[in-house]
Every structure is written in structure tokens, then in C-alpha cells.
C-alpha positions in Angstrom: -5.3 48.6 18.2 -5.6 49.8 21.8 -2.5 50.9 23.7 -0.4 48.1 25.3 0.1 48.0 29.0 3.6 49.1 30.0 5.3 48.0 26.7 8.9 48.4 27.8 8.6 46.1 30.8 7.4 42.8 29.2 8.3 40.4 26.4 4.6 39.9 25.7 2.4 43.0 25.8 -1.3 42.9 26.5 -3.6 45.7 25.6 -6.3 46.8 28.1 -9.0 45.3 25.7 -7.2 41.9 25.7 -6.7 42.0 29.4 -10.3 42.7 30.0 -11.4 39.9 27.7 -9.1 37.2 29.2 -10.1 38.2 32.7 -13.8 37.6 31.7 -12.9 34.3 30.1 -10.9 33.2 33.2 -13.8 34.2 35.5 -16.1 31.8 33.5 -13.6 29.0 34.2 -14.1 29.6 38.0 -10.4 29.0 38.8 -7.3 31.1 39.2 -5.7 30.1 36.0 -2.7 31.5 34.0 -2.8 32.2 30.3 -0.2 30.2 28.4 0.8 31.8 25.1 3.1 29.9 22.6 3.7 28.8 19.1 3.6 25.5 17.3 4.4 24.2 13.8 1.5 24.6 11.5 -0.9 27.1 9.9 -0.7 28.4 6.4 2.4 30.5 7.2 4.5 27.9 9.0 3.8 28.6 12.6 0.6 29.2 14.5 -0.2 31.0 17.8 -1.6 29.0 20.7 -3.3 30.2 23.8 -5.0 28.3 26.6 -5.6 28.6 30.3 -3.4 26.6 32.5 -3.2 25.7 36.2 -0.4 27.5 38.0 1.0 24.1 39.1 1.9 23.3 35.5 4.3 26.2 35.1 7.8 25.0 34.4 10.9 26.6 36.0 12.2 27.8 32.6 8.9 29.4 31.6 8.7 33.2 31.5 5.9 34.6 33.6 4.5 38.1 33.0 2.2 39.8 35.6 -0.6 42.0 34.5 -2.3 43.5 37.6 -2.4 40.0 39.2 -3.2 38.1 36.0 -0.3 36.0 34.8 0.8 35.1 31.2 3.2 32.2 30.8 5.4 31.4 27.8 8.0 28.7 27.3 11.5 29.7 26.3 11.4 28.3 22.7 8.1 30.1 21.9 9.6 33.3 23.5 12.2 33.4 20.7 9.4 33.9 18.2 7.1 36.0 20.4 9.3 38.5 22.1 7.7 41.9 21.6 4.3 40.4 20.7 1.3 42.7 21.3 -1.9 40.8 22.0 -5.0 42.8 21.4 -8.7 42.0 21.4 -11.5 43.4 19.2 -15.2 42.7 19.5 -15.9 43.8 16.0 -18.4 41.6 14.1 -16.0 41.2 11.2 -12.3 40.6 12.0 -12.9 40.5 15.7 -11.3 38.3 18.3 -7.7 38.2 19.5 -5.2 39.9 17.3 -1.5 39.3 17.3 1.0 41.9 16.3 4.4 40.2 16.2 7.5 42.2 15.3 9.4 38.9 14.6 7.0 37.8 11.8 8.2 38.3 8.3 4.9 37.1 6.9 1.4 36.3 8.3 -1.7 34.7 6.8 -4.9 36.6 6.2 -6.6 35.2 9.3 -3.8 36.6 11.5 -3.5 33.3 13.5 -0.3 32.0 11.8 3.0 33.5 10.8 6.4 32.8 9.3 9.9 34.1 10.3 
């Protein structure tokens, strides 16, 4: 895992590799979008991670917003209960590559790394 950016200052930490990749993905969208990170019921361990780009106008007053060099990550308060301290990394490895979630709140996770239980 690459080192997270300023880990003590944010509830959701983003590594340099993850930041670089989400910036490239956002550029393909052609808009100044935020990245919404959250959880939902489902997955083989009970809860699954979700990520999607979102227009800034959809951010709610209660949402937490984290700034990474001008790029914003948004998380709703309910998801933040499960995600506080999460490190989001990215690997371009052929096997096991993609976004990787390291969640200190997860008591179990599935083999694919996309769902967890508390």
C-alpha cells in the first residue's frame, strides 16, 4: 500500500496512487465532480463499499467533505460511522488490482475486498 496523504487530518484517507487514479477518471467525465464514498447493505460479508462521482450540487448539508489538493471526497454521516479511518488505495496490478479498501472498523472482509462486516 502506498502512503496515505496526511492521515491524521481526514476521516477517509486517500493514497497518492488512489488520488492520481480518481483524478484521471474524473478528467474523463469532463466535469468538476466530487467522489462520493459510502456503504450499503449487501455483499458476502454484510456491507459493501460504494463509490461514484457526483455533482457538487447534490452534496447534503450533513455530508462530510474532505479536500485533497482541490479534489473533494464526500461521505454521508451514516456511512462515516463505518468508514472513519478508511484508507483508499489503488493498484494497477494485473491480479488483485483496482481500488483497495483498508478499513480499521471491519471485523471481517470477503476475499474480493469489496465488502466487510462489523
